[in-house]
C-alpha positions in Angstrom: 0.0 0.0 0.0 1.5 3.4 -1.0 1.6 6.4 1.3 -1.1 8.2 -0.7 -3.6 5.3 -0.1 -2.7 5.2 3.6 -3.2 9.0 3.9 -6.6 8.8 2.1 -7.7 6.0 4.4 -6.7 8.0 7.5 -8.7 11.0 6.2 -11.9 9.1 5.6 -13.0 8.9 9.3 -12.2 12.5 9.7 -14.2 13.4 6.6 -17.2 11.5 8.0 -16.9 13.4 11.2 -16.8 16.7 9.4 -19.9 15.7 7.3 -21.8 14.8 10.4 -20.7 18.0 12.3 -21.7 20.2 9.3 -25.1 18.5 9.2 -25.6 18.9 12.9 -24.6 22.6 12.5 -27.1 23.0 9.8 -29.9 21.5 11.9 -29.0 23.8 14.7 -29.1 26.9 12.5 -32.4 25.7 11.0 -33.8 25.3 14.5 -32.7 28.8 15.4 -34.5 30.1 12.3 -37.6 28.2 13.3 -37.7 29.8 16.7 -36.7 33.3 15.8 -39.1 36.2 15.8 -36.8 38.5 13.9 -37.1 38.1 10.1 -33.5 39.2 9.6 -32.3 36.5 11.9 -34.5 33.9 10.2 -32.9 34.8 6.9 -29.4 34.8 8.3 -29.9 31.4 10.2 -31.4 29.8 7.1 -28.4 30.9 5.1 -26.0 29.6 7.7 -27.9 26.3 7.6 -27.7 26.1 3.9 -24.0 26.9 3.9 -23.3 24.1 6.5 -25.4 21.7 4.3 -23.4 22.7 1.2 -20.2 22.0 3.1 -21.5 18.6 4.1 -22.4 17.8 0.4 -19.0 19.0 -0.8 -17.2 16.5 1.6 -19.8 13.8 0.9 -18.9 13.8 -2.8 -15.5 12.3 -2.1 -16.0 10.4 1.1 -15.7 6.6 1.3 -18.6 5.6 3.6 -19.6 2.4 5.2 -23.2 1.4 5.0 -23.7 2.4 8.7 -22.1 5.8 8.1 -24.3 6.4 5.1 -27.4 5.5 7.0 -26.4 7.9 9.8 -25.7 10.7 7.4 -28.9 10.1 5.5 -30.9 10.2 8.7 -29.3 13.5 9.6 -30.1 14.9 6.2 -33.7 13.8 6.5 -33.9 15.5 9.9 -32.5 18.7 8.4 -35.1 18.6 5.7 -37.9 18.2 8.1 -36.7 21.1 10.3 -36.3 23.3 7.2 -39.8 22.4 6.0 -41.3 23.4 9.3 -39.2 26.6 9.4 -40.4 27.6 6.0 -44.0 27.3 7.3 -44.9 24.6 4.9 -45.4 21.8 7.4 -48.5 19.7 7.3 -48.4 19.2 11.0 
């Protein structure tokens, strides 16, 4: 195994952690938007949620994920989607 392959294998767990952290950050900002009464804050928090989501997607494009990691990330993405739907006022609840 060459040093490049070893380096890439060492980075994958870190990349997975980064993806998960960005998704959790996106959810937190989406929740802040949901509970804010200030429209400027709502816009700002939604943008920050979107930016964190985009960062997660960027890292996801090159990550080598196990099935369990993919399922965990998929669940976090679905949760983010549900929070964003509610914060946009289009919830069917």
